[in-house]
N, C-alpha and C positions, 0 to 999 in steps of 0.2 A: 500535624499531618505529615506523612512521609510520602515523598515521591519515590518511585521504584528505582533503586540503585542499579547501575549498569550491570554489575555482576549477578544480580538476581534474575536477569533475563536468561542466563545460560541454562541450558538443559530443558527449556520449555519447547516442546516439539513443534508447537504451532509457529513459533517465530522461525525456527529452522526451516520448516516447510515453506513458509512464505518467502523467506530469503532465497531459497532454492528456486522457487517459481519465478521470482523477480529477476534472478540471474539467468533464467532460461535454461536451467539444468535439464539434462536429457541423457538417456542412456546411449544415444548414438552420437557419433562425431559429426560435426557440421563442417563441410568443406567450403573454403572460400571461393566465391564466384565473382568474376568481374563483369559478366554480362548483366544487362539491366534493361528490362522492358517495363516502363512505368505502369502500363495497363495490366500487367500480370503480377503485381505485387500486393501483398497484404500488409497493411499498416499495423504494427504491434507496438503500442505506446504504453509505458508504465511510469507511475510515480510512486515512490515508497518513502516512508519515513517513520520515525518513532519519537516519542516525547523526549527521550533521553539523549537524542542526537541533535546537534546544532544545524545539520544540513539535511535537506531532502535530496533524493536521487531521481533524476529524470532519465529514463532509459528508452531509447527509440531503436526499433529494428524494422527492417523491411524484408518480408519473407517472400521468396520466389514461389509463385504458383498457388499460394493459399496459406491458411493458418498454420499448417504443419510443415510448410516449406522451409528450406534453408534460409538463414538470415544472410543477406548479401550486401556488398558494398555498393554505394551509389557514386563513388568518386569519379568514375569515367563518364558519368552522365551529368552530374550536377553537384549540388551541395545541400546540406541540412542546416537550418538555423532555428534557434529558440530565441524569440524576442529580438531578432536581428543579429544575434551572436552565432557565428559559424561554429558548428560542433565538429571536432575531429573524430574520425572513425577509428575504431580499434577492433580487435578480434581475438578470440580464443578458439582452440580446436573444439571445445565443447559447445560454446554458445554461437559460434559464427560471428559475423560482423555486428557491431552495435555502435550507437552514438549516445554519449552519456554526458550529463551535466550535474554538478552538485551545487545546490542553491541554498542560501540561508533560509531556514524554515520560518524564522520570524518575519521575513520580508516577502515571502513568496505568495501569500494570499492575494487573490485578485485575478485579473484577466491576463492571458498570455496567448502567444501564437507560435505554432510550429510551421515552418515552410520547407517543403522539398521542391527545389527549383533546378531547372536545367533544360537540356534539349533545345527545342525551338521556342524559347520563352514559355515553356510549360511550367506551371506551378500547382502544387497541391498544398493548400493552406488549411490548417486545423486550429481554430480558435477555441480556447477552453478557459474555464474559471476554476481555480483551486482554492479550497477553504480548509485550513488546518482544523482538525477536531480538537476541542479543548473541553476539559471538565471544569466547570465554573463553580461547582458546589464544593466547599471545603469539607474534608473528612477528618474528624478528630483522630488523635493518636489511639484512642481506646473507644470501642463501640460495644453496646449491649446487643441483644438479639431482637431489637425493635426494627420495624420497617425503615428502610433507607431509601430516600428519594434523591436522585441525582439529576442535575441539569447539565446538558452539553450544548456547546455552540459549534457552528461549522458543519451542521448536518442539514439534510433536506427536511421539509415538514414531516414527511414520513421516511424513516431511514432504518438501518439495521446495524447492530453491533454484535459481534461475538463476545460473550461474557465468560470469563474464566476466573473462578474463585478457588484458591488452593489453601488448604491448611497444612499442618505439619504431620498429620496422621498418615501412617503407612498403609492403612486399610481403607481409607476414605478417598474416593476419586474426586471429591470436590464437586464443583458445578461447571459444566461446559455446555453452553447453549447459545443460540442466536436469538436475540430479543428485537422486537419491533419498537422503535421509538417514535412517538408523535410529538412534534414540536420540541425535540431534544430532551424528552423526559424518560428516565429509566427508573424502575422500581426494583429493589432487592427486598424480597419479602421476609417476614418472620420465619416462614417455612424454609426459605433458603438458608437462613442462619442456623436453624435447628439441625440442618444436615451437616454442619461443620463443627469440628472440635474447637474448644476454647484454645486461645493462644495466638501466635502470629498468623496473619492472613495476608495473602497476596491477591489483589483485585486487579485483573487485567482486562483491557478492552481492545478489540481489533475491528477496524473498519476495512472491509474488502468490497470495493465497488467495481463492478465490471459492466461496461456498456459499449455500444458500437461508436466508432468515430463518426464525426459529422461529415468528413470528407473521405472519400475512398475511391478506389478503382472498382472494376467488376469483381475483384477478389474480396473486397470488404476491408474492414479494420476494426480494432477494438482498443479500448482503454481498460487498464487495470490499475486502480488507485488503492493503495493500502496504507494504513496508518495505525499505530498502536500506542497505547498509553496505559499507565497503571499507578496503583497506590498500594501502600502497606498500612496495616493497623493491627491493633491487638483486640481480639474478641473475648469478652468475658460474659459470664452468666449473670 
């Protein structure tokens, strides 16, 4: 069984698009702002990771006026903590202000809490649980075109994964779809394999979970959690 090598991820547009989204890429510049009204902010929280990386990235931004507002600093009003650890703010012209932490992926599963605290003892606490997605079914180095049943852990009883299967053909687009998984079970059918050329195959999975934050102001808040993993094998007739 092959785990996907680091350099094999390059050139896959989905990863680039996801990375851009997580970094807050935008065509307009974000100006730094020092004013902060906690009742007028939108909580923009993201966690991203992939199987080939040792660390996850937790990226927190506070947007002035709503989801599309500028990401602003909270330094003059208070502080941001993750599990009690104070996060230092940083900024770029493109993304605005952000608060970032890198955590070992192997140890991050479980319960956590983000706290925005300041002003007159005001606090906004967001507790969350993170589960890393893992493929627990071993995949042989070589497969035939029979049905393949895969089991995952770290998913909800009903969850969704984007499945991308690529061969080496220049005329075949491969397979790119979102599958519904029940109890962590995903099936790649014989028909799927019939649409692929024999030879080296890249099998990629992307989880993209977006949901509202539990705690928010009148402007609301959202979570975006993304994780990717993959395998390689040889497909034969």
